[in-house]
The first five atom37 places (N, CA, C, CB, O) and aatype in JSON, in Angstrom:
{
  "aatype": [12, 2, 13, 7, 0, 12, 0, 6, 14, 9, 9, 7, 1, 1, 15, 6, 10, 5, 0, 10, 0, 1, 13, 19, 6, 0, 0, 14, 0, 7, 7, 1, 0, 10, 10, 9, 6, 7, 6, 0, 7, 9, 7, 11, 16, 0, 10, 10, 8, 6, 7, 19, 1, 0, 0, 5, 0, 15, 7, 18, 1, 19, 10, 16, 0, 1, 1, 7, 15, 0],
  "atom_mask": [
    [1, 1, 1, 1, 1],
    [1, 1, 1, 1, 1],
    [1, 1, 1, 1, 1],
    [1, 1, 1, 0, 1],
    [1, 1, 1, 1, 1],
    [1, 1, 1, 1, 1],
    [1, 1, 1, 1, 1],
    [1, 1, 1, 1, 1],
    [1, 1, 1, 1, 1],
    [1, 1, 1, 1, 1],
    [1, 1, 1, 1, 1],
    [1, 1, 1, 0, 1],
    [1, 1, 1, 1, 1],
    [1, 1, 1, 1, 1],
    [1, 1, 1, 1, 1],
    [1, 1, 1, 1, 1],
    [1, 1, 1, 1, 1],
    [1, 1, 1, 1, 1],
    [1, 1, 1, 1, 1],
    [1, 1, 1, 1, 1],
    [1, 1, 1, 1, 1],
    [1, 1, 1, 1, 1],
    [1, 1, 1, 1, 1],
    [1, 1, 1, 1, 1],
    [1, 1, 1, 1, 1],
    [1, 1, 1, 1, 1],
    [1, 1, 1, 1, 1],
    [1, 1, 1, 1, 1],
    [1, 1, 1, 1, 1],
    [1, 1, 1, 0, 1],
    [1, 1, 1, 0, 1],
    [1, 1, 1, 1, 1],
    [1, 1, 1, 1, 1],
    [1, 1, 1, 1, 1],
    [1, 1, 1, 1, 1],
    [1, 1, 1, 1, 1],
    [1, 1, 1, 1, 1],
    [1, 1, 1, 0, 1],
    [1, 1, 1, 1, 1],
    [1, 1, 1, 1, 1],
    [1, 1, 1, 0, 1],
    [1, 1, 1, 1, 1],
    [1, 1, 1, 0, 1],
    [1, 1, 1, 1, 1],
    [1, 1, 1, 1, 1],
    [1, 1, 1, 1, 1],
    [1, 1, 1, 1, 1],
    [1, 1, 1, 1, 1],
    [1, 1, 1, 1, 1],
    [1, 1, 1, 1, 1],
    [1, 1, 1, 0, 1],
    [1, 1, 1, 1, 1],
    [1, 1, 1, 1, 1],
    [1, 1, 1, 1, 1],
    [1, 1, 1, 1, 1],
    [1, 1, 1, 1, 1],
    [1, 1, 1, 1, 1],
    [1, 1, 1, 1, 1],
    [1, 1, 1, 0, 1],
    [1, 1, 1, 1, 1],
    [1, 1, 1, 1, 1],
    [1, 1, 1, 1, 1],
    [1, 1, 1, 1, 1],
    [1, 1, 1, 1, 1],
    [1, 1, 1, 1, 1],
    [1, 1, 1, 1, 1],
    [1, 1, 1, 1, 1],
    [1, 1, 1, 0, 1],
    [1, 1, 1, 1, 1],
    [1, 1, 1, 1, 1]
  ],
  "atom_positions": [
    [[15.58, 46.19, 17.32], [14.86, 46.93, 18.66], [15.34, 48.05, 19.11], [14.87, 46.18, 19.86], [16.55, 48.24, 18.94]],
    [[14.48, 49.15, 19.83], [14.19, 50.45, 19.69], [14.12, 49.97, 21.73], [12.58, 51.11, 18.37], [13.2, 49.46, 22.38]],
    [[15.83, 50.54, 22.22], [15.38, 50.03, 24.03], [15.59, 51.14, 24.35], [16.26, 48.82, 25.12], [15.88, 51.21, 25.54]],
    [[15.61, 52.8, 23.45], [14.88, 53.48, 24.47], [13.92, 53.98, 24.31], [0.0, 0.0, 0.0], [13.81, 55.19, 24.52]],
    [[12.88, 53.23, 23.88], [11.37, 53.21, 23.82], [11.06, 53.8, 25.13], [10.68, 51.71, 23.6], [11.84, 53.76, 26.08]],
    [[9.8, 54.4, 25.15], [8.96, 54.35, 26.58], [8.43, 53.1, 27.19], [7.75, 55.15, 26.47], [7.44, 52.67, 26.6]],
    [[8.7, 52.63, 27.87], [8.34, 51.29, 28.55], [7.23, 51.6, 29.86], [9.89, 50.52, 29.16], [7.2, 52.61, 30.57]],
    [[6.44, 50.54, 29.91], [5.47, 50.32, 31.01], [6.42, 50.38, 32.27], [4.61, 48.83, 30.87], [7.58, 49.97, 32.25]],
    [[5.9, 50.85, 33.2], [6.63, 51.06, 34.76], [6.66, 49.54, 34.78], [5.64, 51.99, 36.28], [5.86, 48.69, 34.37]],
    [[8.35, 49.42, 35.64], [8.5, 48.13, 36.14], [8.2, 47.95, 37.4], [9.63, 47.7, 35.98], [8.85, 48.68, 38.14]],
    [[7.16, 46.97, 38.13], [6.85, 47.41, 39.92], [6.91, 46.01, 40.36], [5.05, 48.28, 40.46], [6.56, 44.95, 39.83]],
    [[7.53, 46.34, 41.62], [7.84, 45.28, 42.33], [9.35, 44.61, 41.93], [0.0, 0.0, 0.0], [9.65, 43.42, 42.07]],
    [[10.02, 45.43, 41.53], [11.73, 45.18, 41.17], [12.46, 46.18, 41.79], [12.19, 45.28, 39.53], [13.3, 46.74, 41.09]],
    [[12.32, 46.63, 43.23], [12.91, 47.7, 43.36], [14.37, 47.78, 44.18], [11.95, 48.43, 43.88], [15.02, 48.8, 44.36]],
    [[14.8, 46.04, 44.75], [16.21, 45.76, 44.62], [17.08, 45.96, 42.97], [16.25, 44.21, 45.14], [18.13, 46.56, 42.73]],
    [[16.31, 45.32, 42.2], [17.16, 44.97, 40.74], [17.08, 46.33, 39.98], [16.38, 43.58, 39.66], [17.85, 46.47, 39.03]],
    [[16.08, 47.52, 40.35], [15.97, 48.57, 39.91], [16.97, 49.61, 40.32], [14.85, 48.83, 40.12], [17.4, 50.54, 39.63]],
    [[17.29, 49.28, 41.65], [18.15, 50.1, 42.8], [19.91, 49.83, 42.56], [17.61, 49.4, 44.54], [20.88, 50.56, 42.8]],
    [[19.79, 48.19, 41.89], [21.03, 47.66, 41.42], [21.42, 48.44, 40.04], [20.88, 46.06, 41.22], [22.44, 49.09, 39.82]],
    [[20.63, 48.25, 39.42], [20.3, 48.96, 37.76], [21.3, 50.61, 38.11], [17.84, 49.38, 37.35], [22.41, 50.94, 37.69]],
    [[20.46, 51.23, 38.89], [20.96, 52.24, 39.19], [22.37, 52.34, 39.92], [20.08, 52.72, 39.77], [23.27, 53.04, 39.44]],
    [[22.5, 51.74, 40.89], [24.17, 52.13, 40.9], [25.47, 51.57, 40.13], [24.59, 51.88, 42.18], [26.65, 51.92, 40.15]],
    [[24.68, 50.4, 39.31], [25.58, 50.21, 38.25], [25.96, 51.32, 36.94], [25.06, 49.04, 37.72], [26.94, 51.35, 36.19]],
    [[25.12, 51.93, 36.98], [24.79, 52.9, 35.72], [25.61, 54.08, 36.68], [22.76, 53.22, 35.16], [26.68, 54.46, 36.22]],
    [[25.29, 54.52, 37.63], [25.98, 55.78, 38.73], [27.9, 55.03, 38.46], [25.05, 55.58, 41.21], [28.78, 55.86, 38.23]],
    [[28.24, 53.71, 38.53], [29.25, 53.59, 38.8], [30.26, 53.42, 37.38], [29.16, 52.63, 39.74], [31.49, 53.38, 37.42]],
    [[29.3, 53.31, 35.94], [30.23, 53.65, 35.0], [31.36, 54.99, 34.58], [29.5, 53.51, 34.2], [32.04, 54.81, 33.57]],
    [[31.45, 55.58, 34.93], [32.76, 56.75, 34.85], [33.85, 55.97, 35.45], [32.54, 58.35, 35.82], [34.95, 56.08, 34.9]],
    [[33.75, 55.11, 36.6], [35.6, 54.6, 37.03], [35.32, 53.78, 36.45], [36.42, 54.2, 38.56], [35.39, 52.78, 37.17]],
    [[34.86, 53.39, 34.99], [35.69, 52.58, 33.95], [35.13, 51.9, 33.47], [0.0, 0.0, 0.0], [34.01, 51.89, 34.0]],
    [[35.27, 50.56, 31.9], [34.67, 49.85, 31.67], [33.53, 49.11, 32.45], [0.0, 0.0, 0.0], [33.81, 49.26, 33.64]],
    [[32.6, 48.52, 32.37], [31.57, 47.93, 32.65], [30.91, 46.82, 32.42], [31.08, 48.44, 32.48], [31.12, 47.27, 31.3]],
    [[30.21, 45.62, 32.31], [29.77, 44.78, 31.95], [28.56, 44.0, 33.05], [30.87, 44.18, 31.54], [28.82, 43.84, 34.25]],
    [[27.41, 43.61, 32.5], [26.4, 43.84, 33.5], [25.77, 42.51, 32.74], [25.49, 45.5, 33.62], [25.38, 42.62, 31.58]],
    [[25.69, 41.23, 33.45], [24.89, 39.99, 33.03], [23.52, 40.11, 33.9], [25.78, 38.46, 33.36], [23.42, 40.3, 35.12]],
    [[22.62, 39.97, 33.07], [21.17, 39.46, 33.73], [20.78, 37.78, 33.12], [19.72, 40.76, 33.11], [20.65, 37.22, 32.03]],
    [[20.71, 37.42, 34.61], [20.19, 36.2, 34.07], [19.24, 35.39, 35.15], [21.45, 35.32, 33.6], [19.36, 36.04, 36.18]],
    [[18.42, 34.36, 35.4], [17.23, 34.09, 35.66], [16.51, 33.0, 35.23], [0.0, 0.0, 0.0], [16.94, 32.31, 34.31]],
    [[15.7, 32.8, 35.66], [14.44, 31.48, 34.94], [13.87, 32.37, 33.55], [12.59, 31.02, 36.37], [14.18, 33.48, 33.11]],
    [[13.27, 31.72, 33.27], [12.4, 32.66, 31.94], [11.27, 32.88, 32.54], [12.01, 31.9, 30.35], [10.95, 32.17, 33.5]],
    [[10.58, 33.74, 32.16], [9.52, 34.73, 32.24], [9.58, 35.76, 33.9], [0.0, 0.0, 0.0], [8.68, 36.43, 34.41]],
    [[10.77, 35.58, 34.32], [10.85, 36.67, 35.51], [11.12, 38.22, 35.2], [12.03, 36.25, 36.46], [11.48, 38.93, 36.14]],
    [[10.97, 38.75, 33.97], [11.49, 40.11, 33.75], [12.85, 40.45, 33.08], [0.0, 0.0, 0.0], [13.04, 41.62, 32.74]],
    [[13.75, 39.58, 32.86], [15.21, 40.07, 32.4], [14.68, 41.11, 31.46], [16.31, 38.84, 31.6], [14.66, 42.25, 31.91]],
    [[14.31, 40.94, 30.44], [13.83, 41.6, 29.43], [13.83, 43.23, 29.56], [12.54, 41.06, 29.25], [14.56, 44.05, 28.99]],
    [[12.56, 43.48, 30.65], [12.17, 44.4, 31.23], [13.4, 45.01, 32.0], [11.09, 44.0, 31.93], [13.52, 46.23, 32.08]],
    [[14.18, 44.24, 32.49], [15.14, 45.01, 33.72], [16.5, 45.72, 32.61], [15.96, 43.45, 35.22], [17.22, 46.7, 32.76]],
    [[16.39, 44.66, 31.46], [17.46, 45.03, 30.32], [17.25, 46.11, 30.0], [17.54, 44.31, 29.12], [18.14, 46.94, 30.18]],
    [[15.9, 46.53, 29.37], [15.78, 47.69, 28.68], [15.6, 48.73, 29.53], [14.8, 47.67, 27.77], [15.84, 49.79, 28.95]],
    [[15.18, 48.92, 31.05], [15.14, 49.87, 31.47], [16.7, 49.86, 31.93], [14.02, 50.03, 32.33], [17.01, 51.06, 31.94]],
    [[17.54, 49.29, 32.21], [19.09, 49.29, 32.25], [19.7, 50.18, 31.32], [0.0, 0.0, 0.0], [20.45, 51.09, 31.67]],
    [[19.33, 49.9, 29.91], [19.72, 50.65, 28.55], [19.39, 52.29, 28.44], [18.87, 49.9, 27.32], [20.09, 53.19, 27.98]],
    [[18.18, 52.33, 29.0], [17.63, 53.38, 28.86], [18.07, 54.27, 30.07], [16.25, 53.14, 28.67], [18.1, 55.47, 29.78]],
    [[18.41, 53.99, 31.32], [18.92, 54.88, 32.19], [20.09, 55.41, 32.16], [18.85, 54.51, 33.16], [20.41, 56.43, 32.76]],
    [[21.2, 54.32, 31.03], [22.53, 54.54, 30.75], [22.65, 55.54, 29.59], [23.2, 53.26, 30.48], [23.57, 56.33, 29.37]],
    [[21.52, 55.33, 28.89], [21.44, 56.21, 27.34], [20.96, 57.67, 28.22], [19.89, 55.46, 25.79], [21.41, 58.79, 27.97]],
    [[20.35, 57.49, 28.87], [19.63, 58.92, 29.62], [20.78, 59.7, 30.14], [18.51, 58.6, 31.05], [20.86, 60.93, 30.04]],
    [[21.68, 58.91, 30.73], [22.88, 59.52, 31.64], [24.34, 59.57, 30.61], [23.17, 58.34, 33.19], [25.5, 59.61, 31.0]],
    [[23.87, 59.54, 29.3], [24.72, 59.75, 28.11], [25.58, 59.1, 27.65], [0.0, 0.0, 0.0], [26.4, 59.39, 26.78]],
    [[25.38, 57.78, 28.48], [26.5, 56.83, 27.55], [26.4, 55.9, 26.48], [27.11, 56.03, 28.27], [25.21, 55.76, 26.21]],
    [[27.1, 55.21, 25.76], [26.93, 54.98, 24.78], [26.88, 53.08, 24.9], [27.96, 55.83, 23.98], [27.81, 52.44, 25.39]],
    [[25.95, 52.61, 24.5], [25.59, 50.92, 25.47], [25.68, 50.56, 24.26], [23.94, 50.37, 26.5], [25.28, 51.18, 23.28]],
    [[26.42, 49.12, 24.28], [26.4, 47.88, 23.2], [25.47, 46.92, 24.1], [28.14, 47.1, 22.76], [25.38, 46.87, 25.32]],
    [[24.94, 46.32, 23.3], [23.88, 44.97, 24.3], [24.34, 43.86, 22.96], [21.34, 45.35, 24.56], [24.68, 44.27, 21.85]],
    [[24.26, 42.35, 23.39], [24.48, 41.23, 22.52], [23.48, 40.24, 23.19], [26.08, 40.71, 22.45], [23.34, 40.26, 24.41]],
    [[23.02, 39.67, 22.65], [21.75, 38.7, 22.55], [21.8, 37.67, 21.8], [20.65, 39.26, 22.12], [22.03, 38.14, 20.69]],
    [[21.7, 36.35, 21.69], [21.57, 35.51, 21.3], [20.68, 35.02, 20.38], [21.64, 35.17, 21.96], [19.47, 34.9, 20.54]],
    [[21.73, 34.57, 18.85], [20.64, 34.77, 17.44], [19.7, 33.03, 18.0], [0.0, 0.0, 0.0], [19.88, 32.06, 18.74]],
    [[18.75, 33.53, 17.1], [18.04, 31.96, 16.85], [18.65, 31.38, 15.7], [16.32, 31.95, 16.54], [19.33, 31.9, 14.81]],
    [[18.3, 30.25, 15.88], [19.31, 29.11, 15.32], [18.6, 28.75, 14.14], [19.6, 27.72, 16.32], [19.05, 27.88, 13.39]]
  ]
}
């Protein structure tokens, strides 16, 4: 999966995008972990991709984990 690829802009998630920006800005203070949870179909994956893109653009190494299929 290429998390750094250009994606469609996220519309209508201003508070979530601001939270992601604050998370990335706080990264120099030490190790961080982010959990994105919620109902199916609400855009968690889009937010994950945006957070990874923002962190990589800021020069951070990003490790992600997802559950595997059974």
